[in-house]
C-alpha positions, 0 to 999 in steps of 0.5 A: 851692688859692687862692679865685683858683684856685677861681673860674677852676676854676669859670668854665672848667666852667660856661662849657665846659658851656655851649658843649658844650651848645649845640653838641650842641643846634644840631641837635636843635632838635625834641627842644629843643622836645619838652623845652620842651613836657615841662616844661610851661613856657608855651605862648609859650616853646615856640615854634619860634624859641625852640628854635632860638635857644636853643642859640645863647644857651648859646653864647654864655653859654658864650664870654662867660665864657670870653672877654669882658672886664669887666664884661660877662663878670660880666653873663653869670655873673649870666644863667647863674646865672639860667639854671641856678637857673630849669632846676635848680628845673624839674626838681626839680618833674618829679622830685618830681611822679613823672612820666616826662619826658625832656629833650634835656639835653645833644643827647640825650634823656635821662630827668629823674632825680635825677642831673639834679637833682645835675648842675643843683645842682652847676652852680648852685653853681659858677656862684655862685662866680663871681658872687661876683668883683668885677665890674669886674674882668678874668674869672678866666680873663683874669686867670689867663692874664695874672697867675697862675703856676699857671694851666695846673695850674689849667686842666689841672685844670678841664679833666679835671673838665669832661671827667668832668661831660661823661661824667656827663652824657651818659651818663644815668640807667640803663635800667630792667633790664626794659626792652629795649636794642634790641641783639638785634634783632628783638625781639618786641613786649612783652606789656604791656596798653593801653586803648582809648578805651572802656578796653578792654584792648589786649595790645600784640601784638594791635595788629599781628594784621592789619598793621604798627603805627606806634605814636607817643607823644604828650602833651596840651598838647605843641607837636611833638605836635600837629604829628604828631597833625595829620598822622596820626590815630588808625587812619590808613594809610601806604601802605595797609599800615602803620596809625598808632596814637596811644599817650598816658599815661592821665590820672593823676586818673581822667579819662574817656578819649576816643577816638581814642587807646590809652591807657597806665596809669602811661607803662609800655609807654612805658616798656617800649618806650624811648619815654618823650619825646613825641612819638616812633615805634616800628615794630611789624612784621606778624610781632609783632617791632620791627625797628628803635629808636624814633625821637624828634621830629616831624622823626625822624617825619616821616622815618620815615614817609617812608622807610616809604611808600617801602618800601611803594611799592618792595614794591607790584606795577607796574602796565602804566602804570609799566612802560617799554615 
């Protein structure tokens, strides 16, 4: 394989990856914003318009790498290299810290792991191969389409490789063996213990002793979480039947716990309940079972709350004023 073919393959893989990533994120603005917060980016980068614009920027970069003339395609390659380098540093920091952080990397929420780092490193190296091209020459794709007799082979190889990379990306890291997958429903609320604001232990099954509970996993400093916390305080009732409980990971530095939260030591409860990302919510039924999968993102949480209110209203006996006479 010649150097020109290597650059062609690298260009198609990186360009296609940005296109796929951006397209899959277009309808996941809330999850993208949660990812920006989880990665601890500066607050001005966590704004809603940033989350809405980021997928569009990825699509533009991918299209520019594949289709625009010189030297714009090379400028897009430099921008892609800068972006991939920053993203790689961010996920390396997360993995080294040992934090359980989820990201909306390719339109689906996945836990950041060594696999995430490997994927980003590979894409960064491929982007370097593109950048070392001459800026004022035609892009590898344009040049191959115009002059290369082996372009069909190169494109076919690139497409197959891109498909394989996409499969690895969308599979995400393997779920721990002791985490329920919600395939066999309903599941019993696991016997995991959290703590209240005073530090006293609270078994998860005990939360549903008096009523159903909507358990909402939040994180301090998370902008989408702040929206949820503002709307639903700990202990509030939804439809007078379902109690809201806010869950947050206990501080690792041993800082004092504050009221208005359930505290999760080491993130164990969130991990077992498959709701590591923030904000996320899970309905715990009054009979001690889990009737549905967790939802992620503030928009999905508000939709779930609306569905709960409608279900409760349907169960409430109607008074005479509600009867059509």
